[in-house]
Structures are given as C-alpha cells and as structure tokens.
Backbone as CSV, one residue per row, in Angstrom:
resi,resn,N_x,N_y,N_z,CA_x,CA_y,CA_z,C_x,C_y,C_z
1,UNK,94.691,99.664,110.133,93.600,100.593,110.416,93.034,100.327,111.799
2,UNK,92.756,101.430,112.522,92.248,101.277,113.883,90.828,100.736,113.883
3,UNK,90.037,101.167,112.917,88.653,100.720,112.830,88.541,99.555,111.850
4,UNK,87.486,98.731,112.009,87.244,97.641,111.083,86.699,98.160,109.762
5,UNK,86.794,97.305,108.740,86.324,97.723,107.423,84.823,98.016,107.423
6,UNK,84.075,97.222,108.151,82.621,97.423,108.172,82.270,98.804,108.723
7,UNK,82.991,99.223,109.778,82.727,100.544,110.367,83.100,101.659,109.405
8,UNK,84.219,101.507,108.720,84.660,102.538,107.783,83.718,102.638,106.582
9,UNK,83.296,101.491,106.071,82.355,101.503,104.942,81.029,102.135,105.368
10,UNK,80.601,101.832,106.574,79.354,102.412,107.068,79.467,103.924,107.195
11,UNK,80.612,104.403,107.696,80.817,105.845,107.839,80.846,106.524,106.469
12,UNK,81.510,105.895,105.505,81.548,106.459,104.154,80.159,106.457,103.515
13,UNK,79.391,105.426,103.785,78.030,105.359,103.240,77.165,106.481,103.792
14,UNK,77.289,106.753,105.086,76.512,107.837,105.693,76.879,109.190,105.090
15,UNK,78.153,109.394,104.819,78.567,110.662,104.207,78.029,110.794,102.787
16,UNK,78.052,109.701,102.034,77.513,109.749,100.668,76.009,109.992,100.667
17,UNK,75.325,109.494,101.686,73.879,109.736,101.772,73.568,111.217,101.967
18,UNK,74.490,111.947,102.586,74.261,113.368,102.856,74.626,114.262,101.673
19,UNK,75.336,113.730,100.700,75.808,114.567,99.594,74.666,114.915,98.652
20,UNK,74.589,116.204,98.302,73.590,116.702,97.358,74.330,117.418,96.238
21,UNK,74.341,116.812,95.054,75.120,117.356,93.941,74.599,118.708,93.475
22,UNK,73.311,118.992,93.696,72.743,120.258,93.235,73.134,121.432,94.124
23,UNK,73.477,121.169,95.369,73.750,122.252,96.310,75.201,122.302,96.784
24,UNK,75.983,121.243,96.545,77.342,121.177,97.072,78.307,120.745,95.971
25,UNK,79.520,121.224,96.089,80.587,120.749,95.210,81.431,119.732,95.970
26,UNK,82.279,119.012,95.234,83.039,117.927,95.852,84.008,118.467,96.896
27,UNK,84.709,119.555,96.579,85.711,120.092,97.508,85.067,120.574,98.800
28,UNK,83.964,121.302,98.661,83.285,121.815,99.855,82.754,120.678,100.718
29,UNK,82.149,119.686,100.067,81.601,118.566,100.834,82.714,117.759,101.498
30,UNK,83.840,117.607,100.820,84.959,116.859,101.397,85.509,117.563,102.630
31,UNK,85.573,118.886,102.585,86.041,119.638,103.755,85.081,119.466,104.935
32,UNK,83.783,119.553,104.646,82.804,119.359,105.727,82.863,117.936,106.273
33,UNK,83.043,116.963,105.390,83.133,115.574,105.835,84.381,115.348,106.670
34,UNK,85.475,116.026,106.312,86.712,115.889,107.083,86.534,116.406,108.505
35,UNK,85.768,117.480,108.659,85.504,118.004,110.003,84.594,117.067,110.792
36,UNK,83.691,116.398,110.092,82.750,115.512,110.783,83.431,114.266,111.332
37,UNK,84.539,113.841,110.719,85.219,112.609,111.159,86.620,112.919,111.687
38,UNK,86.801,114.115,112.196,88.137,114.508,112.650,88.594,113.726,113.875
39,UNK,87.670,113.077,114.576,88.056,112.301,115.756,88.604,110.922,115.399
40,UNK,88.570,110.540,114.125,89.072,109.228,113.715,90.586,109.267,113.516
41,UNK,91.137,108.081,113.400,92.565,107.959,113.116,92.871,108.553,111.738
42,UNK,94.078,109.068,111.568,94.443,109.735,110.316,94.338,108.790,109.126
43,UNK,94.755,107.540,109.305,94.693,106.580,108.207,93.244,106.232,107.864
44,UNK,92.423,106.055,108.906,91.002,105.777,108.672,90.313,106.968,108.013
45,UNK,90.679,108.148,108.459,90.088,109.364,107.895,90.424,109.491,106.416
46,UNK,91.686,109.242,106.056,92.091,109.321,104.652,91.386,108.260,103.819
47,UNK,91.231,107.064,104.379,90.556,105.977,103.669,89.107,106.361,103.354
48,UNK,88.412,106.938,104.332,87.001,107.314,104.136,86.880,108.445,103.123
49,UNK,87.739,109.463,103.253,87.648,110.609,102.344,87.981,110.218,100.910
50,UNK,88.929,109.296,100.736,89.252,108.834,99.380,88.062,108.105,98.759
51,UNK,87.391,107.306,99.577,86.216,106.581,99.066,85.113,107.564,98.680
52,UNK,84.835,108.522,99.571,83.738,109.462,99.329,84.007,110.309,98.092
53,UNK,85.189,110.890,98.020,85.510,111.742,96.863,85.542,110.937,95.571
54,UNK,86.072,109.709,95.626,86.122,108.883,94.423,84.736,108.490,93.938
55,UNK,83.844,108.126,94.853,82.481,107.739,94.454,81.716,108.922,93.873
56,UNK,81.970,110.120,94.417,81.278,111.302,93.894,81.795,111.647,92.497
57,UNK,83.113,111.578,92.311,83.689,111.929,91.014,83.309,110.924,89.931
58,UNK,83.210,109.661,90.278,82.897,108.623,89.293,81.430,108.186,89.376
59,UNK,80.581,109.089,89.819,79.169,108.746,90.023,78.496,108.307,88.723
60,UNK,78.855,108.923,87.600,78.219,108.559,86.330,78.494,107.105,85.961
61,UNK,79.742,106.664,86.156,80.076,105.271,85.844,79.398,104.313,86.817
62,UNK,79.409,104.672,88.081,78.822,103.782,89.088,77.307,103.679,88.926
63,UNK,76.658,104.788,88.565,75.199,104.762,88.410,74.763,103.840,87.282
64,UNK,75.600,103.692,86.257,75.254,102.787,85.156,75.041,101.377,85.685
65,UNK,75.931,100.935,86.556,75.854,99.572,87.094,74.759,99.467,88.153
66,UNK,74.734,100.430,89.081,73.810,100.339,90.214,72.362,100.449,89.750
67,UNK,72.090,101.336,88.808,70.708,101.502,88.340,70.175,100.231,87.701
68,UNK,70.976,99.612,86.849,70.526,98.382,86.185,70.436,97.236,87.188
69,UNK,71.351,97.210,88.150,71.307,96.155,89.164,70.014,96.235,89.971
70,UNK,69.632,97.441,90.370,68.384,97.592,91.116,67.170,97.280,90.242
71,UNK,67.272,97.588,88.962,66.138,97.312,88.075,65.965,95.823,87.812
72,UNK,67.072,95.072,87.757,66.996,93.651,87.409,67.061,92.734,88.627
73,UNK,68.060,92.945,89.464,68.335,91.970,90.524,68.205,92.531,91.929
74,UNK,67.992,93.811,92.050,67.984,94.395,93.390,66.622,94.785,93.896
75,UNK,65.579,94.109,93.440,64.228,94.471,93.864,63.994,94.192,95.341
76,UNK,64.733,93.249,95.885,64.554,92.910,97.300,65.495,93.699,98.208
77,UNK,66.314,94.579,97.634,67.258,95.365,98.420,66.650,96.715,98.775
78,UNK,67.187,97.304,99.817,66.734,98.619,100.246,67.486,99.706,99.485
79,UNK,66.837,100.852,99.342,67.511,101.980,98.701,68.666,102.498,99.555
80,UNK,68.600,102.226,100.853,69.683,102.656,101.739,70.982,101.914,101.453
81,UNK,70.900,100.756,100.774,72.103,99.985,100.436,72.756,100.466,99.149
82,UNK,72.169,101.438,98.494,72.661,101.854,97.176,74.100,102.368,97.244
83,UNK,74.373,103.268,98.173,75.723,103.834,98.265,76.741,102.796,98.733
84,UNK,76.305,101.851,99.546,77.224,100.787,99.956,77.636,99.935,98.758
85,UNK,76.680,99.610,97.901,77.006,98.857,96.688,77.855,99.692,95.732
86,UNK,77.606,101.007,95.712,78.424,101.881,94.865,79.877,101.878,95.334
87,UNK,80.093,101.799,96.647,81.461,101.747,97.175,82.154,100.454,96.748
88,UNK,81.453,99.324,96.818,82.038,98.050,96.381,82.328,98.088,94.882
89,UNK,81.442,98.702,94.125,81.678,98.840,92.686,82.904,99.724,92.423
90,UNK,83.055,100.769,93.220,84.221,101.655,93.077,85.509,100.913,93.416
91,UNK,85.487,100.114,94.488,86.658,99.304,94.829,87.029,98.369,93.681
92,UNK,86.009,97.731,93.096,86.268,96.757,92.034,86.868,97.422,90.801
93,UNK,86.465,98.640,90.517,86.927,99.311,89.301,88.268,100.019,89.478
94,UNK,88.508,100.619,90.655,89.650,101.525,90.791,90.681,101.089,91.838
95,UNK,90.296,100.315,92.841,91.208,100.067,93.958,91.571,98.603,94.160
96,UNK,90.987,97.700,93.397,91.250,96.286,93.667,92.710,95.919,93.396
97,UNK,93.338,96.586,92.426,94.762,96.307,92.162,95.630,96.785,93.311
98,UNK,95.282,97.923,93.911,96.075,98.448,95.025,95.793,97.691,96.318
99,UNK,94.529,97.331,96.536,94.180,96.636,97.776,94.619,95.180,97.760
100,UNK,94.485,94.530,96.641,94.769,93.103,96.570,93.526,92.296,96.911
101,UNK,93.560,91.028,96.510,92.385,90.185,96.714,92.115,89.936,98.193
102,UNK,93.157,89.798,98.992,92.960,89.500,100.413,92.242,90.645,101.120
103,UNK,92.713,91.858,100.898,92.072,93.019,101.537,90.662,93.230,100.992
104,UNK,90.501,93.052,99.682,89.173,93.197,99.088,88.211,92.155,99.655
105,UNK,88.701,90.941,99.868,87.860,89.883,100.435,87.451,90.213,101.869
106,UNK,88.379,90.802,102.636,88.032,91.191,104.006,86.924,92.242,104.017
107,UNK,87.032,93.195,103.097,86.003,94.242,103.029,84.647,93.630,102.685
108,UNK,84.641,92.740,101.701,83.381,92.122,101.279,82.807,91.254,102.392
109,UNK,83.665,90.489,103.061,83.189,89.599,104.122,82.731,90.356,105.363
110,UNK,83.151,91.606,105.511,82.712,92.387,106.672,81.299,92.931,106.497
111,UNK,80.777,92.847,105.278,79.436,93.355,104.997,78.453,92.194,104.883
112,UNK,77.236,92.508,104.492,76.202,91.481,104.334,76.591,90.568,103.169
113,UNK,76.871,89.295,103.480,77.409,88.396,102.457,76.379,88.084,101.376
114,UNK,75.118,88.067,101.716,74.097,87.779,100.705,74.021,88.902,99.673
115,UNK,74.038,90.137,100.150,73.995,91.274,99.229,75.262,91.338,98.388
116,UNK,76.418,91.067,99.030,77.673,91.125,98.293,77.748,90.031,97.232
117,UNK,77.300,88.839,97.569,77.325,87.738,96.601,76.419,88.048,95.415
118,UNK,75.276,88.618,95.702,74.337,88.939,94.630,74.889,90.026,93.716
119,UNK,75.523,91.046,94.309,76.033,92.151,93.495,77.265,91.736,92.694
120,UNK,78.195,91.024,93.328,79.404,90.612,92.609,79.073,89.644,91.478
121,UNK,78.080,88.781,91.702,77.668,87.872,90.630,77.114,88.646,89.443
122,UNK,76.437,89.738,89.738,75.882,90.569,88.673,76.972,91.389,87.985
123,UNK,77.844,92.014,88.771,78.814,92.948,88.203,79.920,92.230,87.427
124,UNK,80.394,91.097,87.945,81.490,90.385,87.287,80.993,89.345,86.286
125,UNK,79.726,89.425,85.944,79.214,88.547,84.900,79.845,88.944,83.561
126,UNK,80.411,87.966,82.878,81.146,88.264,81.636,80.229,88.887,80.596
127,UNK,79.017,88.375,80.514,78.080,88.915,79.521,77.750,90.374,79.820
128,UNK,77.502,90.679,81.083,77.179,92.059,81.442,78.350,93.004,81.170
129,UNK,79.561,92.568,81.545,80.723,93.433,81.344,81.013,93.658,79.862
130,UNK,80.847,92.621,79.066,81.249,92.704,77.660,80.194,93.347,76.775
131,UNK,78.995,93.510,77.275,77.928,94.032,76.409,77.470,95.410,76.873
132,UNK,76.429,95.446,77.664,75.784,96.731,77.944,76.604,97.616,78.881
133,UNK,77.353,97.016,79.844,78.168,97.859,80.723,79.257,98.565,79.916
134,UNK,79.944,97.813,79.074,80.979,98.421,78.241,80.375,99.452,77.290
135,UNK,79.197,99.153,76.755,78.556,100.096,75.849,78.158,101.392,76.542
136,UNK,77.597,101.286,77.749,77.195,102.490,78.480,78.409,103.309,78.904
137,UNK,79.450,102.647,79.369,80.657,103.382,79.766,81.337,104.047,78.559
138,UNK,81.233,103.401,77.407,81.857,103.967,76.203,81.150,105.237,75.749
139,UNK,79.914,105.448,76.179,79.232,106.698,75.859,79.706,107.847,76.746
140,UNK,80.347,107.508,77.863,80.860,108.537,78.772,82.343,108.808,78.493
141,UNK,83.125,107.727,78.319,84.558,107.835,78.020,84.842,107.154,76.681
142,UNK,86.055,107.340,76.214,86.471,106.729,74.951,86.426,105.211,75.072
143,UNK,85.973,104.545,74.019,85.794,103.094,74.054,87.103,102.371,74.330
144,UNK,88.193,102.830,73.716,89.488,102.182,73.944,89.944,102.380,75.384
145,UNK,89.681,103.556,75.924,90.051,103.829,77.322,89.247,102.942,78.271
146,UNK,87.983,102.776,77.975,87.134,101.911,78.804,87.617,100.473,78.739
147,UNK,87.932,100.008,77.547,88.393,98.627,77.385,89.707,98.398,78.114
148,UNK,90.622,99.328,78.021,91.960,99.146,78.582,91.977,99.302,80.100
149,UNK,91.222,100.253,80.641,91.351,100.582,82.059,90.331,99.885,82.959
150,UNK,89.214,99.426,82.401,88.188,98.856,83.281,87.724,97.467,82.845
151,UNK,87.345,97.313,81.604,86.790,96.027,81.186,87.843,94.924,81.269
152,UNK,89.014,95.161,80.699,90.070,94.136,80.711,90.521,93.799,82.135
153,UNK,90.785,94.783,83.017,91.168,94.421,84.393,90.079,93.658,85.142
154,UNK,88.831,94.042,84.942,87.750,93.338,85.640,87.644,91.889,85.173
155,UNK,87.789,91.679,83.869,87.754,90.303,83.363,88.972,89.510,83.830
156,UNK,90.087,90.187,84.024,91.284,89.504,84.515,91.117,89.058,85.963
157,UNK,90.366,89.839,86.736,90.122,89.480,88.135,88.981,88.475,88.290
158,UNK,88.358,88.119,87.222,87.185,87.255,87.315,87.471,85.909,87.998
159,UNK,88.565,85.190,87.715,88.801,83.904,88.411,88.916,84.062,89.927
160,UNK,89.633,85.094,90.387,89.757,85.304,91.834,88.402,85.682,92.456
161,UNK,87.634,86.463,91.723,86.308,86.842,92.240,85.398,85.617,92.311
162,UNK,85.563,84.675,91.375,84.774,83.437,91.438,85.079,82.670,92.720
163,UNK,86.347,82.653,93.105,86.718,81.971,94.353,86.078,82.678,95.549
164,UNK,86.125,84.014,95.515,85.512,84.781,96.603,84.012,84.522,96.676
165,UNK,83.340,84.483,95.542,81.893,84.237,95.549,81.576,82.822,96.011
166,UNK,82.478,81.871,95.707,82.276,80.501,96.198,82.374,80.466,97.720
167,UNK,83.317,81.245,98.262,83.431,81.318,99.723,82.177,81.942,100.343
168,UNK,81.680,82.978,99.696,80.453,83.606,100.206,79.279,82.635,100.142
169,UNK,79.188,81.894,99.050,78.098,80.920,98.924,78.213,79.834,99.984
170,UNK,79.460,79.429,100.291,79.657,78.413,101.326,79.228,78.937,102.688
171,UNK,79.572,80.180,102.972,79.160,80.778,104.251,77.642,80.894,104.337
172,UNK,77.020,81.237,103.225,75.556,81.349,103.242,74.903,79.998,103.465
173,UNK,75.455,78.958,102.848,74.868,77.626,103.020,75.054,77.127,104.445
174,UNK,76.213,77.423,105.036,76.425,77.008,106.433,75.518,77.783,107.371
175,UNK,75.308,79.031,107.053,74.448,79.830,107.920,72.996,79.426,107.842
176,UNK,72.588,78.872,106.686,71.187,78.484,106.525,70.883,77.130,107.133
177,UNK,71.936,76.342,107.437,71.708,75.029,108.027,71.552,75.164,109.535
178,UNK,70.572,74.519,110.034,70.329,74.545,111.472,71.162,73.458,112.149
179,UNK,71.740,73.816,113.241,72.514,72.842,114.001,71.565,71.891,114.713
180,UNK,71.765,70.625,114.409,70.916,69.614,115.017,71.548,69.139,116.313
181,UNK,70.873,69.341,117.367,71.368,68.895,118.672,70.899,67.470,118.925
182,UNK,71.793,66.702,119.512,71.452,65.308,119.805,70.401,65.265,120.901
183,UNK,69.357,64.555,120.617,68.274,64.446,121.572,68.577,63.326,122.564
184,UNK,68.394,63.623,123.794,68.590,62.622,124.839,67.290,61.862,125.036
185,UNK,67.446,60.548,125.072,66.272,59.714,125.280,65.767,59.861,126.712
186,UNK,64.495,59.848,126.827,63.883,59.985,128.148,63.913,58.639,128.862
187,UNK,64.473,58.658,130.043,64.520,57.437,130.845,63.337,57.438,131.799
188,UNK,62.532,56.402,131.733,61.368,56.370,132.625,61.785,56.076,134.066
189,UNK,61.179,56.753,134.976,61.407,56.534,136.405,60.066,56.285,137.074
190,UNK,60.124,55.422,138.075,58.900,55.112,138.805,58.514,56.308,139.668
191,UNK,57.243,56.577,139.653,56.757,57.698,140.445,56.851,57.364,141.929
192,UNK,57.327,58.325,142.664,57.408,58.166,144.110,56.146,58.757,144.714
193,UNK,55.172,57.885,144.864,53.877,58.333,145.367,53.704,57.896,146.812
194,UNK,53.135,58.723,147.598,52.816,58.386,148.993,51.321,58.162,149.106
195,UNK,50.985,57.204,149.939,49.574,56.902,150.111,48.904,58.029,150.895
196,UNK,47.807,58.483,150.416,47.137,59.577,151.134,46.526,59.088,152.438
197,UNK,46.571,59.943,153.422,45.968,59.619,154.710,44.456,59.782,154.630
198,UNK,43.781,58.939,155.428,42.320,59.027,155.445,41.896,60.341,156.092
199,UNK,41.017,60.993,155.433,40.551,62.267,155.956,39.531,62.042,157.071
200,UNK,39.650,62.754,158.182,38.640,62.620,159.246,37.335,63.265,158.815
201,UNK,36.270,62.730,159.404,34.965,63.296,159.082,34.877,64.718,159.614
202,UNK,34.345,65.589,158.850,34.249,66.973,159.333,33.248,67.089,160.472
203,UNK,33.553,67.942,161.418,32.654,68.165,162.555,31.388,68.844,162.062
204,UNK,30.246,68.424,162.595,28.990,69.044,162.144,28.944,70.515,162.532
205,UNK,28.481,71.281,161.634,28.371,72.706,161.900,27.122,72.977,162.722
206,UNK,27.225,73.804,163.742,26.031,74.114,164.561,25.010,74.895,163.748
207,UNK,23.755,74.536,163.995,22.682,75.229,163.288,22.495,76.599,163.924
208,UNK,22.609,77.632,163.166,22.476,78.969,163.772,21.037,79.237,164.190
209,UNK,20.881,79.874,165.355,19.555,80.237,165.859,19.046,81.458,165.102
210,UNK,17.766,81.381,164.801,17.173,82.500,164.085,16.926,83.664,165.039
211,UNK,17.216,84.815,164.570,16.983,85.996,165.385,15.492,86.305,165.454
212,UNK,15.075,86.846,166.609,13.673,87.189,166.805,13.316,88.361,165.909
213,UNK,12.270,88.137,165.120,11.904,89.185,164.181,11.159,90.305,164.901
214,UNK,11.254,91.468,164.366,10.586,92.628,164.948,9.136,92.678,164.492
215,UNK,8.273,93.125,165.417,6.858,93.244,165.099,6.623,94.398,164.137
216,UNK,5.556,94.218,163.374,5.192,95.280,162.441,4.660,96.460,163.237
217,UNK,5.144,97.657,163.031,4.656,98.812,163.795,3.191,99.089,163.487
218,UNK,2.481,99.590,164.516,1.043,99.865,164.372,0.771,100.989,163.378
219,UNK,1.754,101.824,163.165,1.545,102.944,162.238,1.422,102.474,160.788
220,UNK,1.795,101.213,160.526,1.715,100.719,159.155,0.274,100.675,158.668
221,UNK,-0.649,100.261,159.541,-2.049,100.118,159.153,-2.895,101.324,159.560
222,UNK,-2.331,102.339,160.088,-3.060,103.523,160.509,-3.104,104.523,159.365
223,UNK,-4.286,105.136,159.225,-4.429,106.138,158.165,-3.589,107.351,158.526
224,UNK,-2.830,107.877,157.619,-1.992,109.032,157.948,-2.828,110.241,158.356
225,UNK,-2.311,110.998,159.281,-3.012,112.173,159.779,-3.171,113.215,158.674
226,UNK,-2.186,113.321,157.820,-2.257,114.305,156.740,-3.427,114.019,155.809
227,UNK,-3.704,112.736,155.592,-4.817,112.392,154.715,-6.148,112.813,155.336
228,UNK,-6.292,112.628,156.662,-7.524,113.050,157.327,-7.716,114.565,157.221
229,UNK,-6.632,115.304,157.419,-6.726,116.767,157.333,-7.134,117.189,155.925
230,UNK,-6.562,116.532,154.912,-6.908,116.880,153.535,-8.366,116.563,153.229
231,UNK,-8.890,115.474,153.772,-10.291,115.132,153.552,-11.211,116.165,154.199
232,UNK,-10.852,116.620,155.406,-11.677,117.626,156.078,-11.681,118.935,155.300
233,UNK,-10.516,119.354,154.833,-10.446,120.597,154.052,-11.242,120.458,152.765
234,UNK,-11.150,119.295,152.148,-11.886,119.054,150.912,-13.401,119.127,151.159
235,UNK,-13.857,118.574,152.283,-15.291,118.574,152.597,-15.788,119.987,152.863
236,UNK,-14.996,120.776,153.593,-15.405,122.154,153.878,-15.471,122.978,152.597
237,UNK,-14.510,122.789,151.730,-14.522,123.533,150.466,-15.722,123.155,149.609
238,UNK,-16.109,121.899,149.662,-17.271,121.463,148.885,-18.557,122.092,149.423
239,UNK,-18.688,122.104,150.744,-19.876,122.710,151.346,-19.951,124.205,151.034
240,UNK,-18.807,124.851,151.091,-18.775,126.284,150.801,-19.164,126.553,149.355
241,UNK,-18.694,125.720,148.440,-19.026,125.906,147.028,-20.509,125.669,146.777
242,UNK,-21.102,124.664,147.455,-22.536,124.407,147.292,-23.370,125.575,147.824
243,UNK,-22.941,126.181,148.929,-23.662,127.320,149.496,-23.629,128.515,148.547
244,UNK,-22.456,128.749,147.958,-22.341,129.870,147.015,-23.211,129.635,145.792
245,UNK,-23.261,128.385,145.315,-24.090,128.074,144.150,-25.575,128.262,144.467
246,UNK,-25.978,127.862,145.651,-27.394,128.007,146.038,-27.782,129.477,146.097
247,UNK,-26.965,130.301,146.711,-27.265,131.726,146.800,-27.319,132.366,145.424
248,UNK,-26.468,131.941,144.533,-26.456,132.520,143.192,-27.724,132.170,142.426
249,UNK,-28.258,130.997,142.666,-29.467,130.578,141.951,-30.738,131.194,142.532
250,UNK,-30.757,131.463,143.826,-31.977,131.967,144.475,-32.081,133.479,144.449
251,UNK,-31.060,134.206,144.472,-31.088,135.669,144.513,-30.895,136.233,143.113
252,UNK,-31.620,137.350,142.811,-31.492,138.015,141.528,-30.400,139.070,141.597
253,UNK,-29.877,139.316,140.423,-28.871,140.370,140.343,-29.561,141.727,140.322
254,UNK,-28.968,142.709,140.948,-29.555,144.048,141.004,-29.630,144.686,139.631
255,UNK,-28.710,144.441,138.790,-28.697,145.053,137.464,-29.748,144.443,136.554
256,UNK,-30.300,143.302,136.916,-31.297,142.628,136.077,-32.706,142.727,136.665
257,UNK,-33.048,143.751,137.490,-34.377,143.916,138.112,-35.387,144.337,137.037
258,UNK,-36.459,143.545,136.785,-37.415,143.871,135.703,-38.369,145.026,136.064
259,UNK,-38.548,145.406,137.320,-39.467,146.480,137.730,-38.894,147.833,137.343
260,UNK,-39.793,148.719,136.715,-39.368,150.049,136.295,-39.769,151.062,137.360
261,UNK,-38.970,152.099,137.429,-39.258,153.149,138.421,-40.397,154.042,137.932
262,UNK,-40.962,154.878,138.852,-42.065,155.780,138.520,-41.641,156.806,137.492
263,UNK,-40.508,157.319,137.609,-40.004,158.307,136.649,-39.934,157.708,135.257
264,UNK,-39.431,156.435,135.212,-39.327,155.780,133.902,-40.701,155.597,133.288
265,UNK,-41.708,155.221,134.149,-43.064,155.028,133.647,-43.639,156.338,133.133
266,UNK,-43.385,157.462,133.819,-43.902,158.770,133.419,-43.326,159.195,132.086
267,UNK,-42.033,159.009,131.916,-41.379,159.397,130.656,-41.911,158.561,129.514
268,UNK,-42.120,157.283,129.760,-42.613,156.409,128.704,-44.032,156.789,128.291
269,UNK,-44.904,157.189,129.249,-46.282,157.575,128.917,-46.298,158.858,128.110
270,UNK,-45.408,159.793,128.417,-45.316,161.029,127.645,-44.894,160.734,126.209
271,UNK,-43.988,159.846,126.048,-43.533,159.494,124.690,-44.668,158.885,123.897
272,UNK,-45.476,158.049,124.533,-46.600,157.406,123.840,-47.641,158.446,123.437
273,UNK,-47.976,159.396,124.355,-48.983,160.419,124.044,-48.511,161.316,122.918
274,UNK,-47.235,161.650,122.942,-46.697,162.503,121.873,-46.773,161.792,120.536
275,UNK,-46.542,160.545,120.544,-46.579,159.776,119.306,-48.012,159.669,118.785
276,UNK,-48.963,159.488,119.703,-50.372,159.387,119.292,-50.872,160.713,118.745
277,UNK,-50.429,161.818,119.318,-50.861,163.134,118.846,-50.395,163.384,117.434
278,UNK,-49.237,162.932,117.127,-48.735,163.097,115.767,-49.533,162.275,114.767
279,UNK,-50.104,161.207,115.167,-50.875,160.362,114.260,-52.263,160.934,113.971
280,UNK,-52.775,161.979,114.666,-54.113,162.550,114.480,-54.075,163.868,113.700
281,UNK,-53.078,164.102,112.842,-52.985,165.388,112.122,-54.049,165.523,111.035
282,UNK,-54.755,164.485,110.521,-55.802,164.562,109.493,-57.215,164.284,110.050
283,UNK,-57.398,164.309,111.312,-58.696,163.912,111.886,-59.797,164.957,111.651
284,UNK,-59.505,166.285,111.485,-60.521,167.325,111.309,-61.097,167.321,109.907
285,UNK,-60.431,166.933,108.911,-60.884,166.983,107.517,-61.252,165.632,106.973
286,UNK,-61.447,164.695,107.755,-61.784,163.367,107.252,-63.222,163.322,106.787
287,UNK,-63.522,162.568,105.780,-64.879,162.400,105.240,-65.576,161.177,105.767
288,UNK,-64.974,160.577,106.675,-65.595,159.403,107.271,-65.166,158.138,106.587
289,UNK,-65.610,157.125,107.143,-65.243,155.803,106.620,-66.128,155.470,105.448
290,UNK,-65.620,155.074,104.346,-66.457,154.720,103.192,-67.337,153.536,103.501
291,UNK,-68.482,153.518,102.736,-69.431,152.427,102.957,-68.820,151.136,102.496
292,UNK,-69.221,150.148,103.182,-68.662,148.847,102.866,-69.630,147.988,102.086
293,UNK,-70.984,148.487,101.901,-71.935,147.660,101.165,-72.120,148.237,99.793
294,UNK,-72.471,147.433,98.837,-72.656,147.836,97.444,-74.125,148.232,97.203
295,UNK,-74.352,149.336,96.388,-75.721,149.793,96.030,-76.146,149.063,94.771
296,UNK,-77.343,148.552,94.803,-77.828,147.792,93.649,-78.275,148.747,92.553
297,UNK,-77.948,148.505,91.321,-78.307,149.320,90.161,-79.706,148.917,89.669
298,UNK,-80.551,150.000,89.356,-81.894,149.727,88.848,-81.891,149.846,87.364
C-alpha cells in the first residue's frame, strides 16, 4: 500500500463520520466516497471502501460492542474515536483471518496504543465474548451462526491477541518512563577577579549664579482705572436717585389736589339746598313742638 495504515484508517474514519443512515443508502454513499478519494492509489482506495461499506453493513453487530465499551470502559475516550474503534472491531471479526496477525498488529500499532490496548482487552475478554456479546449477537443472527463464525474464531485468536496486548503494554511502560540523563558534577573554578582601580575624586561642580530677579511692576499696587470709573458712575447714580426721591416727597401730584373748583362748589351748594327743601314738606301744618313740662293734677 502506498499510504500507511494510520492514514488509511483515518480516511475511513472521516468517511464513516459523514455517513447518515437516515438520508443515505450504502451504495449511494460508497459512490460518493469513491469520488472523494479518487486521487488515492487503487489498492488504498479499495481498502478504504471495503472498510467503510463493511462497517456500515455490520453496524448493528459493531454497535453492540462499542456502546457497552463506551458505557463501561470508554468514559475517558472521545466520541470522535467511536468509528475508529468500530473499524478495529470490524477487522477483528471479519478480516483478521485474511490479514494475519502481523498485518493486524501493524494496523493496531499505527494507532493510539493506549486506546487500542484498552479496547482489545475489553473485546477479547473471554467472559465478555462468552456471555453478553454472544447473547446480544444471537438476537440479531442465529445463535449457531454466531458461535461458528464469530465467537469461536475470536476465542481462537485470543492467545495471539494476548501477545499483541503485551507488546502494547510494554510500549506504554517504556513511553511512560523518563530518560534519566547523567548529571555532570560541577567543577569549581577560581574566580578571575581584577582589582578595581581607585576612583579619582570628582571635580567640584561650580555653584550656579542666581539670575537677577525682576522688579514687581508698579501696576500691581495701583487701583485699576475701571474700578475708579465704576465708583464714579455709582456715585452719580446715587445722587440722581436721591434727587428724584426728594422731589417726589416735596411736590404733590396733580391728580391728588384737595382744592375744589368754583363750579364744583356751586353744584354742591345746589344739591344741599335741594335736599333741604325736600325736608320742609310738613312745615305749614305743624302744631308746634309739644310741651316738655308736666301739668300738675288738682
């Protein structure tokens, strides 16, 4: 193959991530995927398309394992790794006999060894294969068919897979160990110090002469001309106001003159005489003023 296994698995994983079972069928999606990777080598292209179509067709079987793995042991894994693990599960179930242990080991070692070790330990566990995995698969296919085509071959490959997992564990342990570098002892060396030269006394700085200060201008203490003008205007206005007040108090208003004119006096006397004449309407028939003294009775 022109490309490495890691690159091919990654390309197949990306294609599986794009597949939507509700909107696409396997044939249509495979044709579109073939166009998307047409620039690859023919052998690599066939390898990827076989993986993609196989994982889609056997999705029910693969989901049984992947779902339980994520529920029990895959809590620290990303959901983006789901299809990659499904591909390894597909290889283990359908292609390991054709690929052989050497090729299968290369594929596993090209991926994240920690994730692969964790998944293979889970999938090839004898208890898991013989109990719930076989039971779940038997609900999809015939129990005898499941036993003959998948459970028995997987258990037969178990010793070789144990060797592969031991290799993965060894690689993980080597990777976790830090390389200890030999520390070189520090050799003391005498400091190469030079004696400092005596510093010369600094030359005295000349005392700067003070500049002659400017005299205070005479206008500082002089009353501003504007203030004098304002005082004069204020004084004139005050005198004018006092003069107006004096005239108002000494002179009477023409409308308030108490003296009446001759015509007014004449009219008023006529009114009085007319009023008095009206009061004398019973003067001809009067009997006089009654006596005010009492007559003594004899």
